[in-house]
C-alpha positions as CSV (number, residue, x, y, z in Angstrom):
1,M,7.7,30.6,-26.6
2,E,4.1,31.7,-28.5
3,K,1.8,33.8,-25.8
4,K,-1.0,31.4,-25.9
5,H,1.8,28.7,-24.7
6,I,2.5,30.7,-21.9
7,D,-1.2,31.2,-21.0
8,Y,-1.5,27.4,-21.2
9,A,1.6,27.1,-18.9
10,V,-0.1,29.6,-16.4
11,V,-3.4,27.8,-16.5
12,G,-1.7,24.5,-15.3
13,C,0.4,26.4,-12.6
14,L,-3.3,27.3,-11.2
15,F,-4.3,23.8,-11.4
16,V,-1.6,22.5,-9.9
17,L,-2.3,25.0,-7.0
18,V,-6.2,24.5,-6.7
19,A,-5.3,20.5,-6.6
20,S,-2.7,20.9,-4.0
21,V,-5.4,22.9,-1.8
22,M,-8.2,20.2,-2.6
23,Y,-5.6,17.5,-1.3
24,A,-5.1,19.3,1.4
25,I,-8.9,19.8,2.3
26,I,-9.6,16.3,1.4
27,K,-7.3,14.9,3.8
28,L,-7.8,17.3,6.6
29,Y,-11.5,17.5,6.3
30,V,-12.8,14.4,4.9
31,F,-10.4,12.0,6.3
32,F,-9.7,13.4,9.2
33,Q,-6.3,13.1,9.5
34,R,-3.9,15.2,11.2
35,V,-1.6,18.1,9.3
36,D,1.4,15.8,8.2
37,I,4.5,16.4,6.2
38,S,2.6,16.1,2.6
39,I,-0.1,18.6,3.6
40,I,3.1,21.2,4.4
41,L,4.8,19.9,1.7
42,S,2.5,20.7,-1.1
43,N,0.8,23.4,0.3
44,I,4.2,25.6,1.2
45,V,6.7,24.1,-0.8
46,L,4.6,23.1,-4.3
47,F,3.4,26.8,-3.6
48,L,6.6,28.5,-3.7
49,I,7.6,26.6,-6.8
50,V,4.4,27.4,-8.8
51,S,4.9,31.2,-7.6
52,V,8.2,31.9,-9.2
53,V,7.2,29.6,-12.3
54,I,4.1,31.6,-12.8
55,L,6.6,35.1,-12.2
56,F,8.9,33.8,-15.4
57,L,6.2,33.1,-17.1
58,L,4.4,36.5,-16.9
59,K,7.8,38.2,-17.0
60,K,8.2,36.4,-20.2
61,R,5.1,37.2,-21.7
62,S,5.3,40.9,-20.9
63,N,9.0,40.7,-22.8
64,I,7.4,38.8,-25.7
65,E,4.3,41.8,-25.3
66,E,7.2,44.4,-25.6
67,D,9.2,43.1,-28.3
68,E,5.9,43.0,-30.4
69,L,5.3,46.6,-29.7
70,L,8.8,47.5,-30.7
71,S,8.9,45.7,-33.9
72,D,5.8,47.2,-35.4
């Protein structure tokens, strides 16, 4: 993987987190609905999955940068 692709993936993950929060805000405050399982899943499970993916991508990026430093 290239560093550029990893950066795009991290930005995509952040977009997913923002979309999840916006979904919860719209459902709770615009439509005045109660908290249901979809909000819990989107805010807890999705945050967990995306945070693991972001950590993996950042570790992968640091490994690539380290390999570049060692090859010079």
